[in-house]
C-alpha positions as CSV (number, residue, x, y, z in Angstrom):
1,M,260.1,-46.2,236.0
2,N,263.0,-43.7,236.5
3,A,264.8,-42.1,239.4
4,H,261.6,-40.1,240.1
5,S,259.6,-43.2,240.8
6,K,257.7,-43.4,244.0
7,V,259.6,-44.9,246.9
8,S,256.4,-46.6,247.9
9,E,256.5,-48.7,244.7
10,V,259.6,-50.4,245.9
11,S,257.5,-52.2,248.5
12,G,256.1,-54.3,245.7
13,V,259.6,-55.8,245.1
14,P,260.1,-59.1,246.9
15,E,262.0,-58.8,250.1
16,A,265.2,-59.8,248.3
17,A,267.4,-58.7,251.1
18,G,266.1,-61.6,253.2
19,L,267.2,-64.2,250.6
20,A,270.8,-64.0,251.7
21,H,269.9,-64.8,255.3
22,E,267.7,-67.7,254.4
23,A,270.3,-69.1,252.1
24,E,272.7,-69.5,255.1
25,N,270.5,-72.2,256.6
26,D,269.2,-73.6,253.3
27,P,270.3,-77.2,252.7
28,R,270.3,-76.8,248.9
29,P,273.5,-77.1,246.9
30,R,275.9,-74.2,246.6
31,E,275.2,-73.8,242.9
32,V,271.6,-73.0,243.8
33,H,272.8,-70.5,246.4
34,A,275.1,-68.9,243.9
35,A,272.2,-68.6,241.4
36,D,270.1,-67.0,244.1
37,G,272.9,-64.6,244.9
38,R,273.2,-63.5,241.2
39,L,269.4,-63.1,241.1
40,L,269.5,-61.0,244.2
41,A,272.3,-58.8,242.8
42,A,270.4,-58.4,239.5
43,L,267.2,-57.5,241.4
44,L,268.9,-54.9,243.5
45,D,270.9,-53.3,240.7
46,G,267.8,-53.3,238.4
47,M,265.7,-51.3,240.8
48,D,265.0,-47.7,240.0
49,A,265.1,-46.6,243.7
50,A,268.2,-46.6,245.8
51,L,268.3,-49.3,248.4
52,F,270.5,-50.6,251.2
53,A,269.9,-53.1,253.9
54,V,271.2,-53.5,257.5
55,D,271.1,-56.3,260.0
56,V,269.7,-56.0,263.5
57,T,273.1,-54.6,264.7
58,G,273.2,-51.9,262.0
59,R,275.8,-53.5,259.8
60,I,275.4,-52.8,256.1
61,T,274.5,-56.0,254.2
62,H,273.3,-54.7,250.8
63,W,273.9,-51.6,248.7
64,N,272.5,-51.4,245.2
65,G,273.7,-49.5,242.1
66,Q,271.1,-46.7,242.4
67,A,272.3,-45.9,246.0
68,E,275.9,-45.8,244.6
69,R,274.8,-43.4,241.9
70,L,272.9,-41.2,244.2
71,L,275.4,-41.0,247.1
72,G,278.6,-41.8,245.3
73,W,279.7,-44.6,247.7
74,P,280.7,-47.8,245.8
75,R,279.4,-51.1,247.0
76,E,282.9,-52.4,247.8
77,Q,283.5,-49.6,250.4
78,V,280.0,-49.9,252.0
79,V,279.0,-53.5,252.5
80,G,280.2,-54.8,255.8
81,R,280.4,-51.3,257.5
82,Q,279.0,-51.0,261.0
83,G,276.4,-48.2,261.0
84,L,276.1,-45.1,258.8
85,G,277.9,-42.6,261.1
86,G,280.9,-40.7,259.8
87,W,280.4,-41.5,256.1
88,A,276.7,-41.7,255.0
89,V,275.3,-39.7,258.0
90,R,276.9,-37.1,260.2
91,E,278.2,-38.5,263.5
92,A,275.8,-36.3,265.4
93,D,272.8,-37.7,263.4
94,A,274.0,-41.3,263.3
95,P,272.3,-42.6,266.5
96,E,269.0,-41.0,265.7
97,V,269.0,-42.2,262.0
98,L,269.9,-45.8,263.0
99,D,267.3,-45.8,265.7
100,R,264.7,-44.7,263.2
101,L,265.8,-47.4,260.7
102,L,265.6,-50.2,263.3
103,S,262.3,-48.9,264.8
104,V,260.5,-50.8,262.1
105,L,261.6,-54.1,263.9
106,R,259.9,-53.3,267.2
107,P,256.4,-54.5,266.2
108,L,258.0,-57.9,265.4
109,Q,259.6,-58.4,268.8
110,G,258.4,-61.7,270.2
111,L,256.3,-62.6,267.2
112,S,256.7,-65.9,265.2
113,A,256.2,-66.8,261.6
114,H,252.7,-68.0,262.4
115,M,251.5,-64.4,262.9
116,P,251.5,-62.9,259.4
117,A,248.8,-60.4,260.2
118,I,251.4,-58.0,261.5
119,E,253.1,-57.9,258.0
120,G,251.2,-54.8,256.9
121,A,252.4,-52.9,259.9
122,V,256.2,-53.4,259.6
123,R,256.7,-50.7,257.0
124,Q,257.4,-47.1,257.7
125,A,258.0,-43.9,255.6
126,Q,260.3,-41.2,256.9
127,E,262.8,-38.5,255.9
128,F,266.4,-38.0,257.0
129,P,269.6,-36.4,255.6
130,L,272.4,-38.5,254.1
131,L,275.9,-37.6,253.0
132,R,277.3,-37.9,249.5
133,Q,280.9,-39.1,249.0
134,D,281.8,-35.6,247.9
135,G,280.6,-34.2,251.2
136,G,277.3,-32.8,250.0
137,R,274.1,-33.5,251.9
138,V,270.9,-34.7,250.4
139,L,267.5,-35.1,252.1
140,V,265.9,-38.4,251.2
141,R,262.4,-39.8,251.6
142,A,262.8,-43.4,252.6
143,Q,260.6,-46.4,253.2
144,T,261.9,-49.0,255.7
145,T,260.7,-52.5,255.8
146,A,261.5,-55.3,258.2
147,I,263.2,-58.4,257.0
148,R,262.0,-61.7,258.6
149,G,263.8,-64.9,258.6
150,A,262.4,-68.4,258.0
151,D,261.5,-68.6,261.7
152,G,259.6,-65.3,261.6
153,R,262.1,-63.4,263.7
154,P,263.5,-60.1,262.5
155,T,266.8,-60.3,260.8
156,G,267.3,-56.8,259.5
157,V,265.8,-53.9,257.6
158,Y,266.0,-52.8,254.0
159,C,265.6,-49.1,253.2
160,A,264.4,-47.9,249.8
161,F,264.9,-44.2,249.3
162,S,265.0,-41.4,246.8
163,E,265.9,-37.7,246.9
164,V,263.1,-35.7,248.3
165,H,263.2,-33.2,245.4
166,A,262.8,-36.0,242.9
167,Q,259.9,-37.4,244.9
168,L,258.3,-34.0,245.1
169,D,258.7,-33.6,241.4
170,L,256.9,-36.8,240.8
171,E,254.1,-35.9,243.1
172,R,253.8,-32.5,241.4
173,N,253.6,-34.2,238.0
174,L,250.9,-36.5,239.2
175,A,249.0,-33.6,240.8
176,L,249.4,-31.6,237.6
177,S,248.0,-34.4,235.5
178,E,245.1,-34.8,237.8
179,A,244.4,-31.1,237.9
180,L,244.5,-30.9,234.1
181,L,241.9,-33.7,233.8
182,K,239.6,-32.2,236.4
183,D,239.8,-28.5,237.2
184,S,241.8,-27.0,234.3
185,S,240.6,-23.9,232.6
186,W,241.9,-25.5,229.4
187,A,240.3,-28.4,227.6
188,V,242.4,-31.6,227.6
189,V,242.0,-34.7,225.4
190,V,244.5,-37.5,225.7
191,V,244.8,-39.8,222.7
192,D,246.8,-43.0,222.3
193,A,249.1,-43.9,219.5
194,D,246.0,-45.0,217.4
195,Q,244.4,-41.6,217.9
196,R,241.7,-42.9,220.1
197,A,240.6,-40.8,223.1
198,V,241.6,-42.3,226.4
199,A,240.9,-39.4,228.7
200,V,238.7,-36.3,228.4
201,N,238.2,-33.6,230.9
202,D,234.8,-31.8,231.4
203,R,235.8,-28.6,229.7
204,A,236.8,-30.5,226.5
205,A,233.6,-32.5,226.6
206,D,231.6,-29.2,226.8
207,A,233.6,-27.6,224.0
208,L,233.0,-30.6,221.8
209,A,229.3,-31.0,222.8
210,V,229.7,-34.6,224.0
211,S,229.9,-36.3,227.3
212,P,233.4,-37.6,228.4
213,V,232.2,-41.2,228.3
214,D,231.1,-40.8,224.6
215,M,234.7,-40.1,223.5
216,L,236.5,-42.8,225.5
217,G,238.0,-45.4,223.2
218,E,236.6,-43.8,220.0
219,P,238.8,-42.5,217.2
220,L,238.9,-38.7,216.6
221,G,237.3,-39.2,213.2
222,E,234.0,-40.2,214.9
223,F,233.6,-36.6,216.2
224,F,235.0,-34.3,213.6
225,G,234.1,-33.5,210.0
226,P,236.0,-30.8,208.0
227,G,239.3,-30.0,209.8
228,L,239.9,-33.5,210.9
229,E,242.9,-34.0,208.6
230,E,244.7,-31.0,210.1
231,L,244.0,-32.3,213.6
232,E,245.2,-35.8,212.9
233,S,248.3,-34.4,211.2
234,A,249.2,-32.4,214.3
235,V,248.7,-35.4,216.5
236,E,250.9,-37.6,214.2
237,H,253.7,-35.0,214.3
238,A,253.4,-34.8,218.1
239,L,253.7,-38.6,218.3
240,I,257.1,-38.5,216.4
241,G,258.3,-35.7,218.5
242,R,257.6,-32.8,216.1
243,A,254.7,-31.1,217.7
244,P,254.1,-27.4,216.8
245,E,256.3,-25.2,219.0
246,E,253.6,-22.5,219.3
247,P,249.8,-22.9,219.8
248,V,248.0,-23.3,216.5
249,E,244.4,-22.4,215.6
250,L,242.5,-25.3,214.2
251,W,239.1,-24.8,212.6
252,V,237.0,-28.0,212.9
253,T,233.4,-28.9,212.4
254,L,231.9,-31.3,214.9
255,Q,230.5,-34.5,213.4
256,D,226.9,-35.2,214.6
257,D,225.2,-38.3,213.2
258,G,222.4,-38.2,215.8
259,A,223.7,-41.4,217.4
260,R,224.9,-39.7,220.5
261,E,222.4,-38.7,223.1
262,E,222.8,-36.0,225.8
263,P,222.4,-37.0,229.4
264,I,218.9,-36.5,230.8
265,G,218.4,-32.9,231.8
266,I,221.6,-31.7,230.0
267,G,221.2,-30.0,226.7
268,R,223.8,-28.7,224.3
269,S,224.7,-25.1,224.8
270,R,225.5,-24.6,221.1
271,P,224.7,-26.4,217.8
272,A,227.0,-29.4,217.2
273,A,227.5,-28.7,213.5
274,A,229.0,-25.2,214.1
275,R,232.6,-24.6,213.1
276,R,234.9,-24.2,216.1
277,C,238.2,-22.5,216.3
278,L,240.4,-24.3,218.8
279,L,243.6,-22.8,220.0
280,S,245.6,-26.0,220.4
281,G,248.8,-27.3,221.7
282,F,250.1,-30.9,221.5
283,L,252.4,-32.7,224.0
284,Q,254.0,-36.1,223.4
285,L,253.5,-38.4,226.4
286,G,256.6,-40.6,226.9
287,S,256.8,-43.5,229.3
288,P,258.6,-42.7,232.5
289,L,259.8,-46.4,232.6
290,A,262.2,-46.2,229.7
291,S,263.7,-43.3,227.8
292,D,263.6,-45.1,224.5
293,A,260.1,-46.5,224.8
294,A,257.4,-45.8,222.2
295,P,255.3,-42.8,223.1
296,L,252.1,-43.5,225.1
297,G,250.1,-40.9,223.2
298,V,249.5,-37.2,222.9
299,A,247.9,-34.7,225.2
300,W,245.8,-32.3,223.1
301,I,245.3,-29.1,225.1
302,F,243.0,-26.5,223.6
303,Q,240.7,-23.5,224.2
304,D,237.6,-22.8,222.3
305,V,238.3,-19.3,220.9
306,T,235.5,-19.4,218.3
307,R,233.6,-16.4,219.5
308,A,236.7,-14.2,219.8
309,R,237.9,-15.2,216.4
310,Q,234.5,-14.7,214.8
311,Q,234.1,-11.3,216.4
312,A,237.6,-10.3,215.1
313,Q,236.7,-11.5,211.6
314,E,233.4,-9.6,211.7
315,A,235.2,-6.5,212.9
316,A,237.8,-6.8,210.1
317,R,235.1,-7.5,207.5
318,Q,233.1,-4.5,208.6
319,R,236.2,-2.2,208.4
320,F,236.9,-3.5,204.9
321,R,233.3,-2.9,203.8
322,D,233.2,0.5,205.2
323,S,236.5,1.3,203.4
324,Q,235.0,-0.1,200.1
325,L,231.9,2.1,200.5
326,S,234.1,5.2,201.1
327,R,236.3,4.4,198.2
328,A,233.3,3.8,195.9
329,A,231.8,7.1,197.0
330,R,235.0,9.0,196.2
331,A,235.3,7.3,192.8
332,A,231.6,7.9,191.9
333,A,232.0,11.6,192.6
334,D,234.3,11.8,189.6
335,C,231.8,10.2,187.2
336,E,229.9,12.6,184.9
337,D,227.2,10.0,184.2
338,P,225.2,8.9,187.2
339,F,224.6,5.5,185.6
340,D,228.4,5.0,185.5
341,A,228.5,5.9,189.2
342,A,225.9,3.2,189.9
343,V,227.8,0.5,188.1
344,L,231.0,1.7,189.9
345,H,229.3,1.1,193.2
346,L,228.6,-2.5,192.1
347,H,232.2,-3.1,191.2
348,Y,233.5,-2.0,194.6
349,A,230.8,-3.9,196.4
350,L,231.8,-7.3,194.8
351,A,235.2,-7.4,196.4
352,G,235.2,-10.0,199.2
353,F,231.4,-10.0,199.2
354,A,229.9,-11.7,196.1
355,D,230.8,-13.3,192.8
356,H,228.1,-11.5,190.7
357,A,225.8,-8.6,190.9
358,L,222.6,-8.0,188.7
359,L,220.9,-4.6,188.5
360,D,217.2,-4.6,187.5
361,V,215.0,-1.5,187.4
362,T,211.3,-1.2,187.3
363,A,209.5,-0.5,184.0
364,G,205.8,-0.5,184.8
365,A,205.0,-4.0,186.1
366,R,208.2,-5.5,184.9
367,L,211.9,-5.7,185.9
368,V,214.4,-4.8,183.2
369,R,218.1,-5.7,183.4
370,I,220.3,-2.7,182.9
371,A,223.7,-3.8,184.3
372,E,225.6,-6.8,185.5
373,T,229.0,-7.2,186.9
374,P,231.3,-8.8,186.0
375,A,229.9,-8.4,182.5
376,G,229.2,-11.3,180.3
377,F,229.6,-14.1,182.8
378,G,226.9,-16.5,181.6
379,A,224.9,-17.4,178.5
380,A,221.7,-17.8,180.7
381,T,221.6,-14.1,181.5
382,P,219.2,-12.0,179.5
383,T,220.3,-9.2,177.2
384,R,220.8,-5.9,178.7
385,G,217.7,-3.7,178.4
386,V,215.4,-6.7,177.9
387,P,212.7,-7.4,180.5
388,V,213.6,-10.3,182.8
389,R,210.8,-12.9,183.0
390,Y,211.1,-14.0,186.6
391,R,208.8,-16.8,187.6
392,P,206.2,-16.4,190.4
393,G,207.8,-16.6,193.9
394,H,211.2,-15.5,192.6
395,P,213.3,-13.7,195.3
396,A,213.7,-10.5,193.2
397,P,210.0,-9.7,192.8
398,Q,209.5,-10.7,196.4
399,A,212.1,-8.2,197.6
400,L,210.5,-5.5,195.4
401,E,207.0,-6.3,196.7
402,R,207.9,-6.5,200.4
403,G,210.5,-3.8,200.4
404,V,212.9,-5.9,202.5
405,P,216.0,-8.0,201.6
406,V,215.3,-11.6,200.5
407,R,218.0,-14.3,200.9
408,A,217.9,-17.7,199.1
409,T,220.1,-20.8,198.9
410,G,219.8,-23.5,196.2
411,G,221.4,-26.5,197.9
412,V,223.5,-29.2,196.3
413,S,220.5,-31.4,195.5
414,R,218.9,-28.7,193.2
415,S,221.3,-28.6,190.2
416,G,219.0,-26.6,188.0
417,W,218.0,-24.1,190.7
418,A,220.2,-21.2,189.4
419,V,219.0,-21.6,185.8
420,E,215.4,-21.7,186.9
421,H,215.9,-18.4,188.6
422,R,217.5,-16.9,185.5
423,W,220.9,-16.7,187.2
424,P,224.3,-18.1,186.2
425,K,224.4,-21.8,186.6
426,E,227.2,-21.7,189.2
427,A,225.2,-19.5,191.6
428,E,224.4,-21.2,194.9
429,H,223.4,-18.3,197.2
430,A,221.4,-15.1,196.4
431,L,220.6,-11.8,198.1
432,C,218.0,-9.5,196.6
433,V,217.7,-6.0,198.0
434,V,215.3,-3.3,196.8
435,L,216.5,-0.1,195.3
436,R,214.7,2.7,197.0
437,S,215.0,6.5,196.6
438,R,212.8,9.4,197.5
439,G,210.1,7.0,198.9
440,C,209.9,5.0,195.7
441,N,211.1,1.5,194.7
442,L,213.3,1.8,191.6
443,G,214.3,-1.8,191.1
444,V,216.2,-4.7,192.7
445,L,219.9,-5.4,193.2
446,T,220.8,-9.1,193.3
447,F,224.1,-10.4,194.7
448,L,225.1,-14.0,193.9
449,R,227.7,-16.4,195.4
450,G,229.0,-19.7,194.2
451,A,229.0,-23.0,196.1
452,S,232.5,-22.3,197.5
453,R,231.2,-19.4,199.6
454,R,228.9,-19.4,202.6
455,A,225.3,-18.3,202.4
456,F,224.4,-14.6,202.9
457,D,223.6,-13.7,206.6
458,R,222.0,-10.7,208.2
459,A,225.2,-8.7,208.3
460,D,225.5,-9.3,204.5
461,A,221.9,-8.2,204.0
462,A,222.7,-4.9,205.9
463,Y,225.7,-4.3,203.8
464,G,223.8,-5.0,200.6
465,Q,221.2,-2.4,201.7
466,D,224.0,0.2,202.1
467,V,225.2,-0.5,198.6
468,A,221.6,-0.4,197.3
469,L,221.0,3.0,198.8
470,R,224.0,4.4,196.9
471,V,223.1,2.7,193.7
472,A,219.5,3.9,194.0
473,S,220.5,7.5,194.5
474,A,222.7,7.3,191.3
475,L,219.9,5.7,189.3
476,D,217.4,8.3,190.5
477,L,219.8,11.0,189.5
478,A,220.1,9.3,186.1
479,G,216.3,9.1,185.7
480,L,216.3,5.3,185.6
481,G,213.6,3.1,187.2
482,D,209.9,3.8,187.1
483,P,208.9,5.5,190.4
484,C,205.3,5.1,189.5
485,G,205.5,1.3,189.2
486,P,203.0,-1.0,191.0
487,H,205.3,-1.4,194.0
488,A,206.3,2.3,194.4
C-alpha cells in the first residue's frame, strides 16, 4: 500500500491511539508499558496513511510520520498542542474542523463498555482543508474514529487522512480496472507470473472463442497453437519491465482440442482453428504495496484486427497480381513466337503464387506436356512432348472434362500423393485450370505449391483462370492444342 491507499483501509488497523490512555491505568511494569509505546510508535509510523489523534479537549496526542511528510510539521512541534487552529488549520476554520472531528464522539455519550453494538456507528468520513508548514493548503479526505477507554467512555479521536487528489487517483485507477474488465472496447487478459490467466473480460473471451471461466487458472499454452512462442515471449519481456513500447501484431492460431464446450444456446461466431491477428499491448502490473516487490503479472490488452489485416493483404495481393498480368502482357507482346509468349506468362504467374507450373495440351483423347516452369525440377516429370498418363480421377482430366478449376490437397499423411499424380514429390497443393480459347478446350494448366504454402483458395482459382486465358490465347495463335478433342 502506498500514499494512494484508501483511507478507509486504515480502519482495519487496531485503535493504537487508545493504547496510551489504557497504559496510564495499567498495573503492568513500566518495561511492558515502554514496549507498548515502541510498538505504538512503530504502528503509527509504518502506516501508509497520515494519522493524528486528539483527546476530548482537542489536544494533539499522536502524529505519525506520514502526516509529517504530507503537511511538513514534525512530531516534536505538534504533539501536545491545543487544537489545530493557526498552524494546521486557518483560525477561521479551526472551530468548525474541531467540531467535526469531535462529532464522532457524540453517539458514545452516556454509553458504557457493555454496549459494543454502537461500535460500527462511531466512524465518520469527511473532507476539510489543512495547512502545510510552508503555508500551502491541501484538501484531505479523512476518516475519524472514536477512541474508547477501558471503561467504555470516549477518550479521544484519531483521524486517518490522505490528500483528496491521491484518493481520487486511487478511485479512478480502481474504476479504470473495473471498466477494462467489463465494458472496454478492447479485449483484456490478465496473466500472473506463471502465465496463467487470472482475469478475462467478455470481449477477450469472444475474440478467443472461449468463455471467461474456461481460461481462468489455465496456462496460455492450453489455448494457442502456432504463435504461442511469440505471445509468451512478449509476456516474459513485460514481466521484467521490457514490454514493447508500441502495439505489436501477433498472429496466433487458437488451440481447439474439443474438450471445451460452449454454453448452452451460445455458439462460436467463427471457427476456432482460424488464425487471428491480435493488435496487442502489454502492461506490467506492479504491487501498490511496495515499489520493489515482484510483479503481480501482465495485462495483455488487444484487439482482433484479423479481418482488416486479411482485407489489406488480399488487396495488396490483388494489386501485385494485376501488376504481374500487365507486365507479362507487355513482355509477351515482344515475343515473335506465340509459344514463347505462353511460357513467359507462366514465368510471371509463378511469382508469389506457386512453386511450379505444368502446361499440358490436348492431343486427341490425351494430354501432352509441352512446357513446365521452372524447367527440370523433378525426375518424376514426363519428358516434354510425351503424353502424360494421368490415372482416372486425376484433377487435370477432371478440369478438362468439367471446364472449371479443380483444387486438390495431398495432406501430410499421404507421402506418395504427388508421385501418384505424376507431380514433383514436394508438391502438396494443386490447382488445375482449363485452357480455353474460341470456345474450345486446348489443354490444362496446373499450378503446384509445396507444404510450406497454404492451399489454393477461390481467389487463387480466379487468378489462375486469368493466367490460363492469356496462355490459351497464345497457344491458339501458335496452333497448339487439339480444338477437336473429346472435351472441346
